[in-house]
N, C-alpha and C positions, 0 to 999 in steps of 0.2 A: 600597584595592583594587589588586591587582597587575594587570599588563597581560594576563595570561592570563585572569583573572576578567573583566576588561572585555571582552576578545575573546569570551568565552563568552556574556556577556550581549548583546553586539551581534549575534552570530550567531543566538542564539535569537530575539531581537526581529525580525531581518530575515526569518528563515524563517517565523516566526509571521505576520508582516505579509503576506508573499507568499501563504501558504496561505489566510489570511482573505480577502484581495482576490480571489484566484482562486475560492474557494468562493462568494463573493458574486456574482461575475461569471458563473461557469459553472453554479452551483447543483449539485445532485446529480441523477443520473438517477432517475426515479421509483421504480424498484425499490429504490434505496438510500436514499431520503429518510426512511423510517421506521426504518432500521436503526441499531443501536448502532455506535459507531466500530469495535469489534472485528469485528462482522459485516460491515461495509462493507469493512474491510481484508482480510478473508478472501475476499470476492467479488473484490476487485481482484487478490489473489494468485492466485486460480484463473483469472482472465481472462488473467493474464500467463503462467501455467503450466498449461495444460489437461492433465488427467490426473495432476496432482500427488496424492500420497497425503496422508492425514491427518497422518501423522508428518512428512512433508516440509514441509507447510504449517505445522505447529506449530513446527518448527525455524526456518523463515523468519520467522514472526511473533513468535518469542520466547515462545511459550505452551506449556503442557503439552498432550500429545495428548488427554487427557480433555476439556479446555476446548474444543479445536478440534472434537472429536466432538460436543459439545453444540451448538456453533455450526452445524456441518454439519446436525444434525438440525433446528434452527430454520429454517435457510435452505432446506432441502429441503422442509419443510412449507409454506414461502412460495412454492415453485415457482421458486426462483432457482438452486438447485444440483441437480445429478444426482450420485448416489453409486452407483458400480458396482464390483463386485469385480474385482480384478486378474486377468487371464487366467492368469498363471503362478503366482500365490499368492492363493488365494481369501480369505485372512485379511486382505489389504490392500485398502482401499477407495480407488478412484481418483475424483477429483472433476473435474467439468466444469460450466460454466454451462449453464443451459437456453438454448435459442435466443433467446427473447424477452429474457431477462436479458442475454445476450451482446450483442445488438444495441443495447440501450439503454445499457449500460455503455460500449461502444465509441463510440457517438455522443457520450456525455459526455466520454470521453477525447479525442475529436477536437475538441470545443469547447474543452477546457482547453488542448490543444496549440496550437490556433489563437490563443487569447488570449496564451499565452506567446510564440509566434512573433511576433505583432504587437508585443508589448512589447520583445522582443529586437531587432526591426527598428528600433525607435526609439533603440536604443543606438548609440554610436559603435563603430567597429571595435576600438579598444583595450579598450573595456569588454566587448565580446563575447569577445575573446581572453582577457581576465582571468578571466571566468566559465568559459570552456572550460578554462583552465589550472587553475582551482580544483576542477574536478570530481573528479579522482583523489584529492585531499586530502579532499574531502567523503566520498568512498567509504571511505577509510581511517578517518575519524572515525566514520562510521556503523558500521563493523565494531567499532571500539573501544567503542562504546556498546551493542553487542549482547552481553549477558551470556550465559554458559553457562546453559542452561535448568535451573532448579531450582524445584520447586514453591513454595518460600518466596520466590523472587525473580521470580515470574511477572510479565511486563509485560502490561498490558491496554490 
């Protein structure tokens, strides 16, 4: 195994461990607890980008628009998303969270942030600085992992 392969495995293991521990500690907000991972990710995307279009959400998630439209329909039926026509182009749907969903998702985000902040506070200054310095590289890595959207290569 070359050093790049080893780094890839270590990175995936570390990210997975962080996500699992955080999920176990913070749980999921009740409106997200029964959702598929794709549905939950769409809810989080809409929370971060209120008014996002279906096409924009699809591009951010690496899914085709038809898949996101199906997810939107499911989440609208559950009372988590609101779909409204764009004021300037009625063919475009704009997505927002319903107020109860937004409040619960933000409370969950706050719990997760508090847990990570507490863990970061337990690190030394050099360790925090190393993490901070790695963030731009992680962003570049994420971009390189985001393929051009093609129905045959859809990520779920």
